[in-house]
N, C-alpha and C positions, 0 to 999 in steps of 0.2 A: 626776280626777274618779275618784273610787272608788264601785264598788257599780253595781246592777243593773238595768239600763236596757232600757225596754220600746219595741220597735224595730217591729216587725212592717214592712218594707222587701221588696219582690224584691231578690235578690242574684242573681248567674251564679251558679255554684258550681261547678269544677272537681269528677268524680268518679274513682273507680278500682272498676272490678268484676269483683270477687274470683270463682273458679271454679264457687262456691257459687251464683252469681245475685244477693249478696248485693251493694249500694253503700257505697263510704265514700269522703264528702268529701275529697279533700284538700285544697282551695283557696277560698277564696270571694272575689268585691270587690264592698268596701260604700266607700261617700263616696268612690269615685276608687281608693283602696286593693286591693292582691290582700292578704288574709289568709290566709297560710298553719298548715295542720291537722298540730301536731305529737303531739296526745294527743286520742284518741276516748273518750267518754266511754257514757253511757246513750243506748242504743235503743230506742222507744217509737212507739207508733200511737193514733191518734185519730181517732175521727171527730168533722168539721165541718160542721156543713149540709150531713150527708149525704155528703157525700166522703173515703174510708180519708186519711191524710194520716201520712207516714212522720215524727218528728222525731229528732232528731242533736245529744247535744250532744259539743259539741265543745272543745279547747283551743288558746291559740298559740302561739308562744314566745314571746311577751307576759306570758304566765300570764292574757288575758284568757280567756273563756271566753263562749260563745253559744250559742244553741238554732235551731240548721238545722232549716225543716220543709219537704219535699216529697212535693207535690203531684203524684201519679206519674200520674193519668188527663190532668190539663194541664200532665205533667212542665217544672213552675214551682216554683219557690225563692223561701221567701222567710229575712227574718232576724229571728224571732220576740222576742226577748231577746237581751243582751249583758249581761257582768258584767265590766265594764273595772276593770283597773289599772292605775294611771299615767296617766292618758288625762288630757292639757291641754284 
């Protein structure tokens, strides 16, 4: 399978907190598999249902890309979308 997949599922994310207070996703667990982040792309914020959501575009060593979303008020993460390369 190649292309964009709408996911919108809760995921567990391991992050690194930088000295500036920024958080950087390092890995996430989706469908029972740990995906390690090899590259970080765009970061932005959106207001969804009155809540401030932080969005992170990341890439894994397989060259698949993922959009992770963090609701800081709830401290919860979702995998919103995935661009999968060479997935079965």
